[in-house]
DRENDO-1510 file (C-alpha; in Angstrom, 1 decimal, always signed):
<recs>
REC; n; res; u; v; w
REC; 1; MET; +138.2; +18.2; -20.3 .
REC; 2; ARG; +135.7; +15.8; -19.1 .
REC; 3; ARG; +133.0; +16.2; -16.5 .
REC; 4; MET; +132.1; +14.6; -13.2 .
REC; 5; GLY; +129.7; +12.3; -14.1 .
REC; 6; ARG; +132.3; +10.1; -16.0 .
REC; 7; ALA; +134.0; +9.7; -13.1 .
REC; 8; SER; +134.9; +5.9; -11.9 .
REC; 9; ALA; +133.5; +4.6; -8.9 .
REC; 10; VAL; +137.3; +3.9; -8.0 .
REC; 11; VAL; +137.8; +8.1; -7.9 .
REC; 12; LEU; +134.8; +8.4; -5.7 .
REC; 13; CYS; +136.7; +6.2; -2.7 .
REC; 14; ALA; +140.1; +8.2; -3.7 .
REC; 15; LEU; +138.1; +11.0; -2.9 .
REC; 16; LEU; +136.5; +10.0; +0.7 .
REC; 17; VAL; +139.7; +9.5; +1.8 .
REC; 18; LEU; +140.2; +13.5; +1.3 .
REC; 19; ALA; +137.0; +14.0; +2.5 .
REC; 20; LEU; +137.1; +11.4; +5.8 .
REC; 21; PRO; +139.6; +12.8; +8.7 .
REC; 22; ALA; +141.9; +9.8; +10.1 .
REC; 23; ALA; +139.7; +9.0; +12.7 .
REC; 24; ALA; +137.2; +9.0; +11.3 .
REC; 25; SER; +138.4; +5.9; +9.1 .
REC; 26; ALA; +138.9; +4.5; +12.6 .
REC; 27; GLY; +135.6; +4.8; +13.8 .
REC; 28; GLN; +136.2; +7.6; +16.2 .
REC; 29; HIS; +135.6; +10.6; +15.0 .
REC; 30; ALA; +132.3; +12.6; +15.6 .
REC; 31; ILE; +131.0; +16.2; +14.5 .
REC; 32; VAL; +129.6; +18.6; +16.9 .
REC; 33; LYS; +126.9; +20.6; +15.2 .
REC; 34; ARG; +125.8; +23.5; +17.5 .
REC; 35; LYS; +123.0; +25.6; +17.7 .
REC; 36; SER; +122.4; +28.0; +15.0 .
REC; 37; MET; +119.5; +29.7; +12.9 .
REC; 38; HIS; +120.0; +30.6; +9.2 .
REC; 39; LEU; +117.2; +32.7; +6.8 .
REC; 40; ASN; +117.8; +32.4; +3.0 .
REC; 41; PHE; +116.5; +33.4; -0.2 .
REC; 42; ARG; +117.5; +34.4; -3.5 .
REC; 43; LEU; +117.5; +37.4; -5.8 .
REC; 44; PRO; +116.3; +37.7; -9.5 .
REC; 45; ALA; +119.2; +38.4; -11.5 .
REC; 46; ALA; +120.4; +38.2; -14.9 .
REC; 47; LYS; +120.2; +35.0; -17.0 .
REC; 48; GLY; +123.3; +32.6; -16.0 .
REC; 49; VAL; +123.8; +34.4; -12.8 .
REC; 50; ALA; +122.1; +33.3; -9.2 .
REC; 51; ILE; +122.0; +35.4; -6.3 .
REC; 52; SER; +121.4; +34.3; -2.9 .
REC; 53; VAL; +121.3; +35.8; +0.7 .
REC; 54; GLU; +121.9; +34.0; +3.7 .
REC; 55; THR; +122.1; +35.0; +7.4 .
REC; 56; SER; +124.2; +32.9; +10.0 .
REC; 57; GLY; +122.9; +34.0; +13.8 .
REC; 58; HIS; +121.7; +37.2; +14.4 .
REC; 59; ARG; +124.3; +39.3; +13.0 .
REC; 60; GLN; +125.8; +38.0; +9.8 .
REC; 61; ILE; +124.6; +38.5; +6.7 .
REC; 62; ARG; +125.5; +37.0; +3.3 .
REC; 63; ILE; +125.1; +37.7; -0.6 .
REC; 64; GLY; +126.5; +34.9; -2.6 .
REC; 65; VAL; +126.8; +35.4; -6.1 .
REC; 66; GLU; +127.0; +32.1; -8.4 .
REC; 67; LYS; +128.0; +32.3; -11.7 .
REC; 68; GLY; +129.2; +28.6; -13.7 .
REC; 69; GLU; +132.1; +27.7; -11.9 .
REC; 70; SER; +132.9; +31.4; -10.4 .
REC; 71; LEU; +131.5; +32.4; -6.5 .
REC; 72; ALA; +131.3; +36.1; -4.8 .
REC; 73; PHE; +130.7; +36.6; -1.4 .
REC; 74; TYR; +129.9; +39.9; +0.5 .
REC; 75; THR; +129.8; +39.7; +4.0 .
REC; 76; GLY; +128.3; +42.5; +6.4 .
REC; 77; LEU; +126.5; +42.9; +9.8 .
REC; 78; GLY; +122.9; +43.9; +10.4 .
REC; 79; ARG; +120.1; +42.9; +12.5 .
REC; 80; VAL; +118.6; +39.5; +12.2 .
REC; 81; SER; +115.6; +37.7; +13.9 .
REC; 82; ARG; +112.9; +35.3; +13.4 .
REC; 83; LYS; +110.6; +38.4; +12.3 .
REC; 84; GLY; +113.4; +39.7; +9.4 .
REC; 85; ILE; +116.2; +41.4; +8.7 .
REC; 86; GLU; +117.6; +44.6; +8.8 .
REC; 87; ALA; +121.3; +45.4; +6.9 .
REC; 88; ASP; +123.2; +48.5; +5.7 .
REC; 89; LEU; +126.3; +46.9; +3.0 .
REC; 90; GLY; +127.6; +50.1; +1.7 .
REC; 91; ARG; +128.4; +50.9; -1.5 .
REC; 92; PHE; +126.5; +47.1; -2.3 .
REC; 93; GLY; +123.4; +47.6; -1.2 .
REC; 94; ARG; +121.2; +47.2; +1.7 .
REC; 95; VAL; +118.3; +45.0; +3.0 .
REC; 96; SER; +115.2; +45.6; +4.9 .
REC; 97; LEU; +112.7; +42.3; +4.8 .
REC; 98; ARG; +110.1; +41.3; +7.1 .
REC; 99; PHE; +109.4; +37.3; +7.4 .
REC; 100; LEU; +106.2; +36.1; +7.1 .
REC; 101; PRO; +105.7; +32.2; +7.7 .
REC; 102; LYS; +103.4; +30.1; +5.5 .
REC; 103; SER; +104.6; +26.5; +6.6 .
REC; 104; THR; +107.1; +24.3; +9.1 .
REC; 105; SER; +108.5; +21.1; +8.7 .
REC; 106; ARG; +111.5; +19.1; +10.6 .
REC; 107; GLY; +114.7; +17.1; +9.3 .
REC; 108; GLY; +116.2; +17.5; +6.0 .
REC; 109; GLY; +119.4; +19.2; +5.5 .
REC; 110; LEU; +122.6; +19.5; +4.2 .
REC; 111; ASN; +123.0; +15.7; +4.7 .
REC; 112; ASP; +120.5; +14.6; +2.6 .
REC; 113; LEU; +122.9; +15.9; -0.4 .
REC; 114; LEU; +125.6; +13.6; -0.4 .
REC; 115; PRO; +126.5; +10.6; -1.1 .
REC; 116; PRO; +125.0; +7.8; +0.8 .
REC; 117; PRO; +128.7; +6.7; +1.9 .
REC; 118; LEU; +129.4; +10.3; +2.9 .
REC; 119; ARG; +126.0; +10.6; +4.7 .
REC; 120; GLN; +126.4; +11.0; +9.0 .
REC; 121; LYS; +124.2; +9.6; +11.5 .
REC; 122; CYS; +123.3; +12.2; +14.5 .
REC; 123; ARG; +122.1; +12.3; +17.6 .
REC; 124; GLY; +119.9; +15.2; +18.9 .
REC; 125; ARG; +116.7; +17.5; +18.3 .
REC; 126; ALA; +116.3; +17.5; +14.1 .
REC; 127; PRO; +116.5; +21.0; +13.0 .
REC; 128; VAL; +113.0; +22.8; +12.2 .
REC; 129; LEU; +112.7; +24.8; +9.1 .
REC; 130; GLU; +109.6; +27.2; +8.3 .
REC; 131; ARG; +108.8; +28.6; +4.8 .
REC; 132; GLY; +107.3; +31.7; +3.6 .
REC; 133; VAL; +108.0; +35.1; +2.4 .
REC; 134; LEU; +110.0; +38.2; +2.6 .
REC; 135; VAL; +108.7; +41.5; +2.1 .
REC; 136; GLY; +109.9; +44.9; +1.7 .
REC; 137; ASN; +113.1; +46.6; +0.4 .
REC; 138; VAL; +116.3; +44.8; -1.2 .
REC; 139; ARG; +118.8; +46.2; -3.4 .
REC; 140; PHE; +122.3; +44.9; -4.6 .
REC; 141; ARG; +124.9; +46.1; -6.9 .
REC; 142; GLY; +128.3; +44.3; -7.8 .
REC; 143; GLU; +131.6; +46.2; -8.0 .
REC; 144; HIS; +131.8; +48.0; -11.3 .
REC; 145; GLY; +128.1; +46.7; -11.9 .
REC; 146; TYR; +128.6; +43.3; -13.3 .
REC; 147; VAL; +125.6; +42.5; -11.5 .
REC; 148; ARG; +122.6; +44.2; -10.1 .
REC; 149; ALA; +119.5; +42.9; -8.0 .
REC; 150; VAL; +115.9; +44.6; -7.0 .
REC; 151; ALA; +112.9; +43.2; -5.2 .
REC; 152; HIS; +110.1; +43.8; -2.5 .
REC; 153; ARG; +108.7; +39.9; -2.2 .
REC; 154; VAL; +110.9; +36.6; -2.2 .
REC; 155; GLN; +109.9; +33.6; -1.2 .
REC; 156; ALA; +112.6; +32.6; +1.8 .
REC; 157; HIS; +113.6; +29.5; +4.3 .
REC; 158; LEU; +114.3; +29.7; +7.6 .
REC; 159; VAL; +116.3; +27.0; +9.4 .
REC; 160; ARG; +116.2; +26.7; +13.0 .
REC; 161; SER; +119.3; +24.2; +13.8 .
REC; 162; TYR; +119.6; +22.4; +17.3 .
REC; 163; ARG; +122.8; +20.8; +18.5 .
REC; 164; GLN; +123.5; +17.2; +17.4 .
REC; 165; VAL; +126.4; +14.9; +17.2 .
REC; 166; CYS; +127.1; +13.5; +14.1 .
REC; 167; ARG; +129.7; +10.3; +12.7 .
REC; 168; TRP; +130.4; +8.5; +9.7 .
REC; 169; GLY; +129.1; +4.6; +9.5 .
REC; 170; ALA; +130.9; +1.6; +8.4 .
REC; 171; ARG; +130.2; +2.6; +4.4 .
REC; 172; ALA; +132.3; +5.3; +4.3 .
REC; 173; ARG; +135.1; +3.3; +6.6 .
REC; 174; ALA; +135.0; +1.0; +3.9 .
REC; 175; ALA; +134.8; +3.1; +1.6 .
REC; 176; ALA; +138.3; +4.9; +2.4 .
REC; 177; SER; +139.7; +1.5; +2.5 .
REC; 178; ALA; +139.0; +0.6; -1.0 .
REC; 179; ALA; +140.7; +3.9; -2.0 .
REC; 180; GLU; +143.9; +2.9; -0.4 .
REC; 181; ARG; +143.8; -1.1; -1.9 .
REC; 182; ASP; +143.3; +0.9; -5.4 .
REC; 183; LYS; +146.4; +2.7; -4.8 .
REC; 184; ALA; +145.4; +6.0; -6.3 .
REC; 185; GLU; +147.9; +9.0; -6.2 .
REC; 186; VAL; +147.0; +11.9; -4.6 .
REC; 187; LEU; +148.4; +14.8; -5.3 .
REC; 188; THR; +147.8; +18.3; -3.3 .
REC; 189; LEU; +149.0; +21.8; -4.1 .
REC; 190; SER; +148.3; +24.4; -1.5 .
REC; 191; LEU; +149.2; +28.4; -1.8 .
REC; 192; GLU; +148.7; +31.7; -0.8 .
REC; 193; ALA; +149.8; +35.3; -0.5 .
REC; 194; HIS; +148.8; +38.2; +1.8 .
REC; 195; LYS; +149.4; +41.9; -0.1 .
REC; 196; ARG; +148.1; +45.4; +0.6 .
REC; 197; GLY; +145.2; +43.9; +2.3 .
REC; 198; ILE; +144.1; +41.7; -0.4 .
REC; 199; GLU; +144.5; +37.7; +0.5 .
REC; 200; ARG; +144.5; +35.5; -2.6 .
REC; 201; GLY; +145.2; +31.3; -2.1 .
REC; 202; LEU; +144.7; +28.0; -4.1 .
REC; 203; THR; +143.9; +24.6; -2.7 .
REC; 204; VAL; +143.4; +21.3; -5.5 .
REC; 205; PHE; +143.4; +18.2; -4.9 .
REC; 206; SER; +144.2; +15.4; -7.8 .
REC; 207; ILE; +143.6; +12.5; -7.9 .
REC; 208; VAL; +145.6; +10.0; -10.7 .
REC; 209; LEU; +144.5; +6.6; -11.7 .
REC; 210; PRO; +146.7; +4.6; -14.3 .
REC; 211; GLY; +145.0; +4.6; -17.4 .
REC; 212; LYS; +143.2; +1.5; -19.3 .
REC; 213; ASP; +146.1; +1.4; -21.3 .
REC; 214; GLY; +148.9; +1.3; -18.6 .
REC; 215; LYS; +150.1; +4.6; -20.0 .
REC; 216; HIS; +147.6; +7.5; -20.0 .
REC; 217; PRO; +146.8; +8.9; -16.1 .
REC; 218; GLU; +142.9; +9.5; -15.4 .
REC; 219; GLY; +141.9; +11.2; -12.4 .
REC; 220; LEU; +140.0; +13.5; -11.0 .
REC; 221; THR; +140.1; +17.4; -9.5 .
REC; 222; ILE; +138.5; +19.1; -7.0 .
REC; 223; GLY; +139.6; +22.5; -5.3 .
REC; 224; ILE; +138.9; +26.0; -4.7 .
REC; 225; ALA; +140.3; +29.7; -5.6 .
REC; 226; LEU; +139.6; +32.6; -3.1 .
REC; 227; ARG; +140.5; +36.0; -3.3 .
REC; 228; LYS; +139.5; +38.3; -0.2 .
REC; 229; GLU; +138.9; +42.1; +0.6 .
REC; 230; LYS; +137.2; +44.1; +3.1 .
REC; 231; VAL; +135.3; +46.9; +1.6 .
REC; 232; GLU; +134.1; +50.0; +3.5 .
REC; 233; GLY; +133.4; +47.3; +6.4 .
REC; 234; VAL; +132.2; +44.4; +4.3 .
REC; 235; GLY; +134.2; +41.5; +3.7 .
REC; 236; THR; +134.0; +40.4; +0.0 .
REC; 237; THR; +135.4; +36.8; -1.1 .
REC; 238; LYS; +135.3; +36.0; -4.7 .
REC; 239; GLY; +135.8; +31.8; -5.3 .
REC; 240; ALA; +136.1; +29.8; -8.5 .
REC; 241; LEU; +135.3; +25.8; -8.0 .
REC; 242; VAL; +137.2; +23.0; -9.3 .
REC; 243; PHE; +134.8; +19.6; -9.9 .
REC; 244; ASP; +136.6; +17.8; -13.2 .
REC; 245; ALA; +137.0; +14.1; -14.2 .
REC; 246; ASP; +141.2; +15.0; -15.6 .
REC; 247; ALA; +144.0; +14.9; -13.0 .
REC; 248; GLY; +144.7; +18.9; -12.8 .
REC; 249; ILE; +147.9; +18.1; -11.8 .
REC; 250; ILE; +150.5; +16.6; -13.5 .
REC; 251; ALA; +153.6; +15.5; -11.8 .
REC; 252; SER; +157.1; +13.9; -12.6 .
REC; 253; PRO; +157.3; +10.2; -12.0 .
REC; 254; ARG; +157.5; +9.3; -7.8 .
REC; 255; GLY; +161.1; +9.1; -7.1 .
REC; 256; ARG; +162.7; +10.8; -10.2 .
REC; 257; GLN; +164.9; +14.0; -9.1 .
REC; 258; PRO; +163.9; +16.9; -9.7 .
REC; 259; VAL; +160.7; +16.9; -8.8 .
REC; 260; THR; +158.0; +18.5; -11.1 .
REC; 261; ALA; +154.5; +19.3; -11.0 .
REC; 262; GLU; +152.4; +21.2; -13.7 .
REC; 263; ALA; +149.1; +22.7; -12.7 .
REC; 264; LYS; +146.6; +23.0; -15.7 .
REC; 265; LEU; +142.6; +23.9; -14.6 .
REC; 266; PRO; +139.5; +24.5; -16.8 .
REC; 267; ALA; +137.9; +27.7; -16.8 .
REC; 268; PRO; +137.5; +30.1; -15.3 .
REC; 269; PHE; +141.3; +29.3; -14.3 .
REC; 270; ALA; +143.8; +31.0; -17.5 .
REC; 271; GLY; +147.3; +29.8; -17.9 .
REC; 272; THR; +149.5; +27.0; -16.2 .
REC; 273; GLY; +151.6; +27.4; -12.8 .
REC; 274; ALA; +154.9; +25.3; -12.8 .
REC; 275; TYR; +156.7; +23.5; -9.0 .
REC; 276; LEU; +159.7; +22.5; -9.5 .
REC; 277; LYS; +162.3; +21.1; -6.3 .
REC; 278; GLU; +165.5; +20.5; -7.3 .
REC; 279; PRO; +168.4; +17.9; -4.5 .
REC; 280; GLY; +170.0; +20.7; -2.4 .
REC; 281; GLN; +167.7; +23.7; -3.4 .
REC; 282; GLU; +164.5; +25.5; -2.2 .
REC; 283; PRO; +161.5; +24.7; -4.3 .
REC; 284; SER; +159.8; +27.3; -6.8 .
REC; 285; TRP; +156.6; +28.5; -8.0 .
REC; 286; SER; +156.2; +29.9; -11.2 .
REC; 287; GLY; +154.4; +30.2; -14.2 .
REC; 288; ASP; +151.3; +32.5; -15.5 .
REC; 289; LEU; +148.2; +30.9; -13.6 .
REC; 290; GLY; +145.8; +32.7; -13.0 .
REC; 291; VAL; +141.6; +32.7; -12.3 .
REC; 292; HIS; +138.7; +35.4; -13.6 .
REC; 293; MET; +136.9; +36.4; -10.9 .
REC; 294; LEU; +133.6; +38.1; -10.8 .
REC; 295; GLY; +134.0; +42.0; -10.2 .
REC; 296; ASN; +138.2; +41.6; -10.5 .
REC; 297; GLY; +139.0; +40.1; -13.8 .
REC; 298; LEU; +141.6; +37.8; -14.1 .
REC; 299; VAL; +143.7; +37.5; -10.7 .
REC; 300; PRO; +147.3; +36.3; -10.5 .
REC; 301; LEU; +148.1; +32.8; -8.5 .
REC; 302; THR; +151.7; +33.1; -9.3 .
REC; 303; GLY; +154.5; +35.3; -8.0 .
REC; 304; GLU; +157.3; +36.2; -5.3 .
REC; 305; GLU; +154.6; +36.7; -2.8 .
REC; 306; PHE; +153.1; +33.7; -2.4 .
REC; 307; GLU; +154.0; +30.6; +0.1 .
REC; 308; PHE; +153.0; +27.3; -1.4 .
REC; 309; ASP; +153.0; +23.2; -0.8 .
REC; 310; PHE; +153.2; +20.7; -3.4 .
REC; 311; CYS; +152.6; +17.2; -1.9 .
REC; 312; ARG; +151.9; +13.6; -3.4 .
REC; 313; ALA; +150.5; +10.7; -1.8 .
REC; 314; ILE; +149.5; +7.2; -2.3 .
REC; 315; SER; +148.2; +5.7; +1.2 .
REC; 316; GLU; +145.8; +6.4; +3.9 .
REC; 317; ARG; +149.3; +7.6; +6.2 .
REC; 318; GLU; +150.9; +9.9; +3.1 .
REC; 319; ILE; +147.4; +11.3; +2.8 .
REC; 320; GLU; +147.5; +12.3; +6.2 .
REC; 321; ARG; +151.1; +13.6; +5.7 .
REC; 322; CYS; +150.0; +15.6; +3.0 .
REC; 323; LEU; +147.1; +17.4; +4.7 .
REC; 324; GLU; +148.7; +18.5; +8.1 .
REC; 325; LYS; +152.0; +19.2; +5.7 .
REC; 326; ALA; +149.2; +21.8; +3.5 .
REC; 327; LYS; +149.6; +24.9; +5.7 .
REC; 328; PRO; +151.7; +27.4; +3.8 .
REC; 329; SER; +151.7; +30.0; +7.1 .
REC; 330; GLU; +149.8; +30.4; +10.2 .
REC; 331; ARG; +147.5; +32.9; +7.9 .
REC; 332; PRO; +145.4; +30.1; +6.2 .
REC; 333; LEU; +143.1; +31.9; +3.6 .
REC; 334; ALA; +143.1; +28.9; +0.5 .
REC; 335; LEU; +141.2; +25.8; +2.5 .
REC; 336; SER; +143.8; +23.3; +2.9 .
REC; 337; PRO; +142.9; +20.0; +2.0 .
REC; 338; ARG; +141.6; +18.6; +5.3 .
REC; 339; ARG; +139.3; +22.0; +5.5 .
REC; 340; LEU; +138.1; +21.4; +2.2 .
REC; 341; GLY; +137.4; +18.0; +3.0 .
REC; 342; ARG; +135.4; +18.8; +5.8 .
REC; 343; LEU; +133.6; +21.1; +3.6 .
REC; 344; ILE; +132.2; +18.3; +1.7 .
REC; 345; ALA; +131.8; +16.0; +4.6 .
REC; 346; GLN; +130.0; +18.6; +7.0 .
REC; 347; GLY; +128.6; +21.1; +5.5 .
REC; 348; SER; +128.7; +25.1; +7.3 .
REC; 349; GLY; +125.8; +26.5; +5.4 .
REC; 350; SER; +127.7; +28.8; +2.8 .
REC; 351; HIS; +126.3; +28.9; -0.4 .
REC; 352; SER; +128.9; +26.9; -2.2 .
REC; 353; GLN; +128.4; +24.0; +0.2 .
REC; 354; PRO; +125.0; +22.7; -1.8 .
REC; 355; LEU; +126.5; +23.8; -4.8 .
REC; 356; ALA; +129.6; +21.3; -3.9 .
REC; 357; LEU; +127.6; +18.5; -2.2 .
REC; 358; ALA; +125.2; +18.5; -5.5 .
REC; 359; ARG; +128.1; +17.9; -8.0 .
REC; 360; LEU; +130.2; +15.2; -5.9 .
REC; 361; SER; +126.5; +13.5; -5.6 .
REC; 362; SER; +126.5; +13.0; -9.2 .
REC; 363; LEU; +129.4; +10.8; -8.9 .
REC; 364; ARG; +126.9; +8.2; -7.9 .
</recs>
């Protein structure tokens, strides 16, 4: 499958429709970013694996593991301040580090990673960034020892953010309108399951454009699969990202009955999922679609326990309808397309944000 760098500018415009809520396209939407503190650093790891540690506020600590398109997060509680971190993560490890600041600067943040059309204009005090080192002890071990890390001194960043009110500029609204004029079809698939304390979910949206020959479709697929479980008081979230310059969902022509759709996604996904909706019958979701996740092997994404929704749109109004509809239950595990769009456009400080935004910026 083709990678993001070969996607066209028209596809970027279509993506902007998904990334911006409807109110933003009308010039009325604002994001309020609240005061927060984040301390983050990386741990030494095996080749091909990246391990990051990030805190949120004065209690939460999260360890993130990245290997290719796969992600894993381990979230626990501890004590966090400008002076350092203390946290016990049970079987997964322990963190005891003291922060020694070296330099201070202002500005920056995830907004700078966005393509220019998606950047926000913010009012309020700029974030403060302190660079320094953490000294002490930190050890981490993933399930079945798939990853290990030990460190006593690491480079670190402490970011203190303050309340800001941010809006999108005219360029983002113009790009969203251009996408609607180009009539790209957006296919959304959202599913989730809750069984024996384990939650699984997948949200994908695939933007399909007619090929240059008028027959073979071109497109873009973006989405995320998640698996959540709590182990000895530590929340574990495994994830796999989809950023691909091909249409990962292929559907029957609009207006044709029955409605069918096939989801086939690149590695670490495997197998195929099939959606079927015949007139007068309940829709079905079947197949052998699964995803390889760090420490858990192949995680199935089909089965009777899944709630699911499939939707298609070619206009901004239809896209909004799909975004509202893609809520399989009142306990949403998988990111709905709306939440995924907000993740791209806003950023929440999680380890996956810079990765997603950096790949999105390659569309420019």
